[in-house]
C-alpha positions in Angstrom: 0.8 17.7 -8.8 0.5 16.6 -5.1 3.5 14.3 -4.2 1.3 11.5 -2.9 -1.2 11.4 -5.8 0.8 8.9 -7.9 0.8 6.5 -4.9 -3.0 6.9 -4.6 -3.5 6.2 -8.3 -1.4 3.1 -7.9 -3.5 2.0 -5.0 -6.8 2.6 -6.9 -5.6 0.1 -9.5 -4.1 -2.4 -7.2 -7.3 -2.8 -5.1 -8.9 -4.2 -8.2 -6.1 -6.5 -9.2 -8.3 -9.6 -8.8 -10.9 -8.3 -11.2 -10.7 -7.4 -14.9 -9.2 -4.1 -14.1 -5.8 -5.4 -13.1 -3.0 -3.5 -11.4 -2.3 -1.0 -14.3 -2.3 2.7 -13.6 -1.4 5.8 -15.6 1.7 6.9 -13.7 5.3 6.1 -14.5 7.6 5.6 -11.5 10.9 6.7 -13.0 14.1 4.7 -13.0 14.9 2.9 -9.7 11.7 4.1 -7.9 9.1 1.7 -6.7 5.8 1.2 -4.8 5.3 -1.8 -2.5 1.8 -2.4 -1.0 0.0 -5.0 1.1 -3.8 -5.1 1.2 -6.5 -7.1 2.8 -9.9 -7.7 1.1 -13.2 -9.4 1.9 -15.8 -10.1 -0.7 -19.2 -11.7 -0.3 -22.4 -12.4 -2.2 -25.7 -14.1 -1.5 -27.2 -13.9 -5.0 -25.8 -15.4 -8.2 -27.0 -14.5 -11.7 -27.4 -17.7 -13.8 -27.6 -15.9 -17.1 -29.7 -13.0 -15.8 -31.8 -15.1 -13.5 -31.2 -14.4 -9.8 -30.8 -17.4 -7.5 -29.8 -17.7 -3.8 -26.2 -18.8 -3.8 -23.8 -17.7 -1.1 -20.0 -17.4 -1.4 -17.3 -15.4 0.2 -13.5 -14.9 0.0 -10.8 -13.2 1.9 -7.4 -12.2 0.4 -4.1 -10.7 1.4 -2.3 -9.4 -1.6 1.2 -8.1 -2.4 1.7 -5.5 -5.1 5.0 -4.2 -6.5 5.8 -1.8 -9.3 9.3 -0.7 -10.3 10.5 1.9 -12.7 12.9 0.3 -15.2 13.5 3.7 -16.9 11.5 6.9 -17.5 9.2 5.2 -20.1 8.8 1.6 -18.7 7.7 0.0 -15.4 7.5 -3.6 -14.2 4.3 -4.6 -12.4 3.9 -7.7 -10.2 1.0 -8.9 -8.0 0.7 -12.0 -5.7 -2.6 -12.7 -3.9 -3.2 -15.2 -1.1 -7.0 -16.2 -1.1 -9.1 -18.1 1.3 -12.7 -19.2 0.5 -13.0 -21.8 3.2 -10.9 -24.1 5.5 -10.1 -26.4 2.6 -9.5 -23.8 -0.1 -6.7 -21.4 0.7 -3.4 -20.8 -1.1 -1.6 -18.4 -3.3 -3.8 -17.7 -6.3 -2.9 -16.1 -9.7 0.1 -13.9 -10.0 0.3 -11.1 -12.5 3.5 -10.0 -14.3 3.4 -7.1 -16.7 5.4 -4.4 -18.5 3.9 -0.9 -18.8 5.2 1.5 -21.5 4.3 5.2 -21.9 3.8 5.7 -25.6 3.2 9.4 -25.4 3.1 12.3 -22.9 1.5 15.6 -23.8 2.1 18.6 -21.5 -0.7 21.1 -21.0 -0.8 24.4 -19.1 -2.3 22.7 -16.0 -1.3 19.1 -16.3 -0.5 16.4 -18.8 -2.1 13.6 -20.9 -0.4 10.2 -21.0 -1.1 7.3 -23.4 0.2 3.9 -21.9 0.3 0.4 -23.2 0.7 -2.6 -20.9 1.3 -6.2 -21.8 1.4 -9.1 -19.3 0.0 -12.4 -18.1 -1.6 -13.9 -15.1 -0.8 -17.5 -14.1 -1.3 -19.8 -11.1 1.2 -19.2 -8.4 0.6 -22.4 -6.5 -0.9 -25.9 -7.1 -4.4 -25.1 -5.8 -7.3 -27.2 -7.1 -10.0 -25.8 -9.3 -12.1 -28.9 -9.0 -13.3 -28.4 -5.4 -16.7 -27.2 -4.3 -15.5 -23.7 -3.5 -12.2 -23.1 -5.3 -10.1 -20.0 -5.1 -9.8 -19.7 -8.9 -9.8 -21.4 -12.2 -6.1 -22.1 -12.6 -6.2 -19.9 -15.7 -3.3 -18.6 -17.7 -4.3 -15.3 -19.3 -2.5 -13.0 -21.8 -3.5 -9.4 -21.1 -3.2 -6.2 -23.1 -4.3 -2.8 -21.8 -4.4 0.6 -23.5 -4.8 3.6 -21.1 -5.3 7.3 -21.5 -5.0 9.5 -18.4 -5.1 13.2 -17.6 -3.4 14.4 -14.4 -4.1 18.0 -13.4 -1.4 19.6 -11.3 -4.1 20.9 -9.0 -5.2 17.3 -8.1 -7.8 16.4 -10.6 -7.5 12.9 -12.2 -9.3 11.3 -15.2 -8.6 7.9 -16.7 -10.1 5.6 -19.4 -8.7 2.1 -20.0 -9.6 -0.9 -22.2 -7.9 -3.8 -23.9 -8.5 -7.6 -23.9 -7.8 -10.7 -21.8 -7.1 -13.9 -23.8 -7.4 -17.0 -21.6 -5.3 -19.8 -23.0 -5.7 -22.4 -20.2 -7.9 -24.3 -19.2 -10.1 -23.3 -22.2 -9.7 -20.5 -24.6 -11.8 -17.4 -23.7 -11.8 -13.8 -24.8 -12.7 -11.0 -22.4 -13.0 -7.2 -23.0 -12.7 -4.7 -20.1 -13.7 -1.0 -19.9 -12.8 1.2 -17.0 -13.6 4.8 -16.4 -12.2 6.5 -13.3 -12.0 10.1 -11.9 -10.9 11.6 -8.6 -9.3 14.5 -6.7 -6.5 14.8 -4.3 -4.7 17.3 -2.1 -2.0 17.0 0.5 -4.5 15.7 3.1 -6.4 13.1 1.2 -7.3 11.5 -2.2 -10.8 10.2 -3.2 -12.2 8.8 -6.4 -15.0 6.9 -8.0 -15.0 4.4 -10.9 -17.1 2.3 -13.2 -15.9 -1.1 -14.5 -17.5 -3.1 -17.3 -16.2 -6.6 -18.3 -17.6 -9.0 -20.9 -16.6 -12.5 -22.0 -17.9 -14.0 -25.2 -18.1 -17.7 -24.4 -21.3 -19.5 -23.0 -21.3 -21.4 -19.8 -22.2 -21.0 -16.1 -19.9 -21.7 -13.1 -21.2 -20.6 -9.7 -18.3 -22.2 -7.8 -16.4 -18.9 -8.0 -17.5 -15.3 -8.1 -17.1 -14.8 -11.8 -17.5 -18.0 -13.9 -17.8 -18.9 -17.5 -19.5 -16.4 -19.8 -19.4 -13.7 -17.2 -20.6 -10.1 -17.8 -20.7 -7.4 -15.2 -21.1 -3.8 -14.2 -19.2 -2.7 -11.1 -18.8 0.6 -9.3 -16.4 1.5 -6.5 -14.6 4.2 -4.6 -11.2 4.7 -2.9 -10.0 6.9 -0.1 -6.2 7.4 0.5 -4.6 9.3 3.4 -0.9 9.9 3.5 0.8 9.3 6.9 4.3 10.3 5.9 5.9 11.1 2.5 6.7 7.4 2.2 3.8 5.6 3.9 0.0 5.8 3.6 -3.2 4.0 4.3 -6.1 3.2 1.9 -9.8 2.1 2.2 -11.8 0.9 -0.8 -15.3 -0.4 -1.6 -16.7 -2.1 -4.7 -20.1 -3.5 -5.6 -21.3 -5.5 -8.7 -24.6 -4.0 -9.8 -25.6 -6.6 -12.4 -24.6 -8.7 -15.4 -24.7 -12.4 -16.3 -23.1 -15.4 -14.7 -21.7 -13.4 -11.8 -22.1 -13.2 -8.0 -23.7 -9.8 -6.9 -20.8 -9.2 -4.5 -19.7 -6.4 -2.3 -16.0 -6.0 -1.4 -14.2 -4.0 1.2 -10.4 -3.3 1.1 -7.8 -1.9 3.5 -4.1 -1.5 2.8 -0.7 0.1 3.4 1.8 1.3 0.8 5.4 2.1 1.0 6.9 4.4 -1.7 10.6 4.6 -2.5 11.6 7.7 -4.6 15.3 8.3 -5.1 14.7 12.0 -5.6 13.1 12.4 -2.2 15.9 10.7 -0.2 
């Protein structure tokens, strides 16, 4: 397997840490190894779906996010994310952090690669005292318990295929259940990594909230792609794009991402 490919897989997931996908990938770091990344994102929409009815509502957000994943042992990783988001001059602050543990339940070797089954349990919670009652808030000040089950195939020639699902249980401010489904595939060699993905997310509670990109009762279909180019064995750059195609109670947004990642691997020092 190309040495940089696990970094790229990590980046694919971290670029979607502010959506239902979360920063959970299918690669285990190994004891004492870590990835540290800093990304910039810009997201904007001019159409909001109230239910399924399109209305002209504009909103935008910029974010700078820190992502960190550490190998606690060969079977378990710690994952942490911390985003700073700005929607306008009056709404800017640290938003919702994510802290999770990822455990590899099973690894099955094949002739050309391996399958992994991974479970992740974590939570997202407000990292600052930002207000959710303004006209254009950066979030809902939600506390969410998250569970993910992931199956991933890594081909030693560079092919990558992943399926992920689970649930989000929002406990604060109101109870709400959400179900994600993510399918992703890609290819990498020593010069580049590229992939494409589809993300579906559904909540089961009624309501409409156009003050943020995804409000009460949101359902969406999203597609995206990521390009990663290694600069050194320990440093690389990434570009990403995502677009919401449709759904309910959601802004039809487009998002661009750019980022840098630093990889520490004790075996490569």
